Wavefront OBJ file of the C-alpha trace (Angstrom):
o trace
v -31.163 5.167 -6.035
v -29.522 4.481 -2.677
v -25.927 4.359 -1.445
v -26.042 0.571 -1.337
v -26.690 0.572 -5.077
v -23.487 2.562 -5.565
v -21.511 0.188 -3.326
v -22.849 -2.847 -5.168
v -22.155 -1.315 -8.577
v -18.581 -0.297 -7.664
v -17.830 -3.787 -6.320
v -19.021 -5.446 -9.540
v -17.185 -2.880 -11.688
v -13.907 -3.438 -9.826
v -14.129 -7.214 -9.538
v -15.512 -7.564 -13.111
v -17.345 -10.630 -11.896
v -20.637 -11.007 -9.982
v -19.446 -13.985 -7.929
v -16.292 -12.247 -6.670
v -18.215 -9.032 -6.038
v -20.805 -10.919 -3.987
v -18.032 -12.508 -1.922
v -16.449 -9.088 -1.354
v -19.801 -7.661 -0.247
v -20.652 -10.745 1.851
v -23.990 -11.236 0.114
v -25.390 -13.912 -2.196
v -24.972 -13.489 -5.941
v -28.683 -13.539 -7.019
v -29.665 -10.543 -4.812
v -26.593 -8.659 -6.084
v -27.594 -9.293 -9.714
v -31.130 -8.070 -8.966
v -29.823 -4.898 -7.309
v -27.648 -4.074 -10.325
v -30.569 -4.737 -12.669
v -32.760 -2.488 -10.514
v -30.113 0.249 -10.666
v -29.995 0.035 -14.473
v -33.800 0.201 -14.642
v -33.845 3.238 -12.350
v -31.269 5.027 -14.499
v -32.777 3.695 -17.757
v -29.281 2.815 -19.035
v -27.104 -0.259 -19.447
v -24.013 -0.154 -17.219
v -22.377 -3.500 -18.117
v -21.761 -5.407 -21.319
v -23.346 -8.668 -20.209
v -21.875 -10.836 -22.966
v -18.236 -10.023 -22.176
v -16.054 -12.191 -19.927
v -14.763 -10.724 -17.708
v -17.514 -8.129 -17.360
v -16.875 -4.795 -19.035
v -18.428 -1.427 -18.356
v -20.295 0.338 -21.119
v -19.231 3.927 -21.852
v -22.153 5.026 -19.680
v -20.994 2.607 -16.996
v -17.486 4.089 -17.050
v -18.930 7.569 -16.552
v -21.151 6.367 -13.714
v -18.255 4.478 -12.044
v -15.940 7.517 -11.960
v -18.584 9.535 -10.122
v -19.832 6.680 -7.928
v -16.393 6.070 -6.376
v -16.059 9.780 -5.613
v -19.484 9.902 -3.973
v -18.717 6.856 -1.821
v -15.367 8.295 -0.781
v -16.972 11.616 0.128
v -19.614 9.775 2.145
v -16.922 7.899 4.108
v -15.036 11.162 4.697
v -18.202 12.941 5.845
v -19.029 10.115 8.260
v -15.505 10.028 9.708
v -15.138 13.788 10.052
v -18.609 14.232 11.551
v -17.709 11.734 14.301
v -14.535 13.662 15.022
v -16.235 17.078 15.048
v -18.971 15.775 17.329
v -16.463 14.000 19.583
v -18.643 10.895 19.342
v -15.453 8.910 19.233
v -11.736 9.632 19.254
v -10.211 6.789 17.356
v -7.584 6.365 14.678
v -7.290 3.256 12.512
v -3.882 2.782 10.896
v -3.069 0.532 7.941
v 0.528 -0.443 7.250
v 2.645 -2.691 5.050
v 4.790 -5.124 7.010
v 8.186 -3.707 5.992
v 7.426 -0.345 7.653
v 7.634 -2.106 11.042
v 11.425 -2.275 10.646
v 11.682 1.506 10.486
v 10.241 4.186 12.764
v 6.591 3.103 12.652
v 6.633 1.224 16.011
v 8.184 4.274 17.694
v 5.645 6.562 16.004
v 2.774 4.445 17.324
v 4.195 4.279 20.868
v 4.843 8.034 21.012
v 1.426 8.873 19.575
v -0.261 6.675 22.192
v 1.795 8.289 24.982
v 0.919 11.803 23.808
v -2.744 11.035 23.019
v -3.973 8.602 25.708
v -7.658 9.335 24.951
v -7.378 8.252 21.310
v -8.206 4.617 20.600
v -5.540 3.496 18.132
v -5.925 0.304 16.091
v -3.441 -1.253 13.634
v -4.173 -3.268 10.502
v -1.567 -4.921 8.274
v -2.584 -4.554 4.624
v -1.084 -3.905 1.218
v -0.926 -0.369 -0.170
v -3.710 -1.214 -2.636
v -5.925 -2.476 0.199
v -5.115 0.651 2.211
v -6.477 2.891 -0.547
v -9.706 0.899 -0.666
v -9.977 0.853 3.150
v -9.474 4.627 3.311
v -12.273 5.199 0.813
v -14.518 2.726 2.654
v -13.823 4.450 5.977
v -12.275 1.321 7.542
v -8.945 3.053 8.242
v -7.999 6.722 8.671
v -4.331 6.672 7.694
v -2.114 4.265 5.777
v 1.642 3.717 5.521
v 2.735 2.052 2.292
v 5.381 2.029 -0.423
v 3.497 2.132 -3.736
v 2.764 5.389 -5.580
v -0.917 4.863 -6.381
v -2.855 7.761 -7.876
v -6.396 8.373 -6.635
v -8.320 11.649 -6.694
v -9.836 10.902 -3.274
v -6.543 10.208 -1.496
v -3.952 12.630 -0.152
v -0.431 11.172 -0.213
v 2.606 12.491 1.657
v 5.969 10.967 0.757
v 7.763 10.853 4.099
v 11.128 9.611 2.912
v 12.909 7.746 0.142
v 14.505 4.684 1.725
v 17.621 3.238 0.117
v 17.484 -0.289 -1.267
v 20.233 -2.682 -0.184
v 21.186 -6.267 -1.008
v 20.678 -9.171 1.396
v 23.241 -11.992 0.900
v 23.842 -15.353 2.531
v 26.871 -15.178 4.836
v 30.214 -15.285 3.009
v 28.635 -15.032 -0.428
v 31.468 -14.254 -2.910
v 29.763 -11.102 -4.215
v 29.303 -9.728 -0.710
v 33.063 -9.949 -0.211
v 34.146 -8.719 -3.645
v 33.545 -4.927 -3.595
v 32.560 -2.221 -1.085
v 29.389 -1.458 -3.071
v 27.639 -3.306 -5.889
v 25.573 -2.467 -8.963
v 22.418 -4.239 -10.098
v 24.327 -5.583 -13.100
v 26.530 -7.515 -10.662
v 23.446 -9.455 -9.540
v 21.916 -10.671 -12.817
v 23.385 -14.179 -12.544
v 21.955 -14.670 -9.036
v 18.535 -16.014 -8.058
v 16.556 -12.917 -7.064
v 14.051 -13.500 -4.244
v 11.233 -10.938 -4.378
v 8.222 -10.261 -2.161
v 5.306 -10.033 -1.763
v 4.028 -12.509 -4.322
v 0.521 -11.036 -4.089
v -1.277 -8.674 -4.246
v 0.308 -6.621 -7.021
v 1.461 -3.949 -7.673
v 3.809 -4.150 -4.710
v 7.381 -3.640 -3.545
v 8.296 -6.631 -5.752
v 7.387 -4.558 -8.807
v 9.627 -1.701 -7.635
v 12.572 -4.114 -7.516
v 11.790 -5.653 -10.911
v 11.326 -2.189 -12.457
v 14.788 -1.185 -11.195
v 16.322 -4.012 -13.237
v 14.120 -3.389 -16.277
v 14.901 0.343 -16.333
v 18.588 -0.563 -16.690
v 18.009 -3.159 -19.382
v 18.797 -6.012 -16.991
v 17.053 -9.323 -16.310
v 17.855 -11.595 -13.341
v 18.707 -15.188 -14.261
v 15.971 -16.564 -12.008
v 13.196 -14.950 -9.978
v 11.770 -16.587 -6.857
v 8.534 -15.010 -5.539
v 7.551 -15.385 -1.874
v 4.783 -14.035 0.356
v 6.682 -11.755 2.708
v 10.002 -10.231 3.768
v 10.762 -12.694 6.568
v 10.396 -15.644 4.178
v 12.666 -13.907 1.663
v 15.359 -13.386 4.309
v 15.006 -16.953 5.541
v 15.619 -18.248 2.021
v 18.569 -15.890 1.630
v 20.043 -17.283 4.861
v 19.539 -20.814 3.467
v 21.573 -19.910 0.382
v 18.633 -20.013 -2.035
v 19.378 -16.600 -3.510
v 19.691 -12.894 -2.764
v 17.074 -10.223 -2.125
v 16.785 -6.455 -2.574
v 15.339 -5.009 0.632
v 14.746 -1.563 2.207
v 17.664 -0.331 4.311
v 15.505 -0.303 7.477
v 15.905 -4.107 7.449
v 19.351 -3.451 8.946
v 17.457 -3.239 12.223
v 16.661 -6.967 12.154
v 20.293 -7.772 13.058
v 20.200 -11.344 11.725
v 23.465 -13.236 12.160
v 22.859 -15.476 9.131
v 22.418 -12.698 6.533
v 24.795 -9.954 5.414
v 23.868 -6.688 3.722
v 25.592 -4.689 1.014
v 25.059 -1.170 -0.301
v 24.091 -0.446 -3.905
v 26.055 2.121 -5.894
v 23.044 3.983 -7.342
v 21.441 6.646 -5.093
v 18.249 6.542 -7.187
v 17.533 2.970 -6.065
v 15.033 3.857 -3.340
v 11.629 2.785 -2.056
v 9.320 5.525 -0.736
v 7.461 5.453 2.548
v 4.118 7.123 1.880
v 1.479 8.288 4.351
v -2.032 8.277 2.843
v -5.244 9.814 4.153
v -8.629 10.747 2.721
v -8.340 13.936 0.675
v -10.750 16.011 2.768
v -9.842 14.605 6.183
v -7.968 17.329 8.066
v -8.758 16.080 11.560
v -6.457 17.059 14.375
v -5.291 13.502 15.071
v -3.933 13.080 11.545
v -2.261 16.506 11.531
v -0.702 15.686 14.900
v 0.572 12.293 13.713
v 2.264 13.847 10.677
v 3.924 16.502 12.849
v 5.080 13.769 15.250
v 6.641 11.806 12.389
v 8.765 14.777 11.318
v 9.818 15.417 14.940
v 10.963 11.813 15.259
v 12.855 11.994 11.970
v 14.636 15.088 13.284
v 15.435 13.410 16.595
v 16.818 10.330 14.840
v 18.623 12.488 12.243
v 16.957 10.486 9.488
v 16.783 12.280 6.109
v 13.265 12.777 4.842
v 11.369 14.377 1.980
v 10.208 17.929 2.869
v 6.511 17.897 3.840
v 4.903 18.409 0.419
v 1.654 16.589 -0.250
v 1.223 14.400 -3.309
v -2.247 14.304 -4.805
v -3.708 13.295 -8.127
l 1 2 3 4 5 6 7 8 9 10 11 12 13 14 15 16 17 18 19 20 21 22 23 24 25 26 27 28 29 30 31 32 33 34 35 36 37 38 39 40 41 42 43 44 45 46 47 48 49 50 51 52 53 54 55 56 57 58 59 60 61 62 63 64 65 66 67 68 69 70 71 72 73 74 75 76 77 78 79 80 81 82 83 84 85 86 87 88 89 90 91 92 93 94 95 96 97 98 99 100 101 102 103 104 105 106 107 108 109 110 111 112 113 114 115 116 117 118 119 120 121 122 123 124 125 126 127 128 129 130 131 132 133 134 135 136 137 138 139 140 141 142 143 144 145 146 147 148 149 150 151 152 153 154 155 156 157 158 159 160 161 162 163 164 165 166 167 168 169 170 171 172 173 174 175 176 177 178 179 180 181 182 183 184 185 186 187 188 189 190 191 192 193 194 195 196 197 198 199 200 201 202 203 204 205 206 207 208 209 210 211 212 213 214 215 216 217 218 219 220 221 222 223 224 225 226 227 228 229 230 231 232 233 234 235 236 237 238 239 240 241 242 243 244 245 246 247 248 249 250 251 252 253 254 255 256 257 258 259 260 261 262 263 264 265 266 267 268 269 270 271 272 273 274 275 276 277 278 279 280 281 282 283 284 285 286 287 288 289 290 291 292 293 294 295 296 297 298 299 300 301 302 303 304 305 306 307
């Protein structure tokens, strides 16, 4: 059994479909099917229930999957950390969700580059879910997202809890009615949420806030990204719940209003591989807290979140 067998098996298990798994792995489907069959013959077990659609893991397959993902993650960590220890390369790949660009992330990146000119820094926009997969695959070294995803191979640090605010079209009656508003004031409005895919996402945080209070917006309009949501708000198509860092956009065709509930927040979470304690990552985390102090931005004390 080789590592490629584990990668192929995990892809099929997660996609629950040989065609999608082959596309993800950038190989043809027939060779993938043969590799999985060869793996089952080597182990002398059946890993998938072939007659189910979508594919389902057998109980043995579930056991094998839980250990296979850990082994692959440990392999990616070992590869990354060995490069760092051997100084073969000093590089840091950073994944981020788009909304973090309206906060301190650009300043963090600039300052890190200034203070570490020998480190090759690369940026990759991707959802929180994709960040977790990229971390385990070794394609990125650190991720900045908003979704609280549990994974035994990932170390998560909640940097801060960012307040949610309401984006209104200019001169919207509700925006002029009270100093602060509650979610119940918004149920008769069209709620524009983002991103439409992939899920779970920030959109689910917003919807959960309504559901937790027994509320349901009259109409929900799903769009791909924040800028589209704000453009539709400006056009009078509805309202949107956005992170307070969006204040920094300074649009003259959208107004913002505070919400009255301090628990309505969206976290900013830094994720790394569980065993990766390289100096570059430690230094970036320390830099983030220095910048928060300089900007007098409240943040969560540096306590790691793991599974």
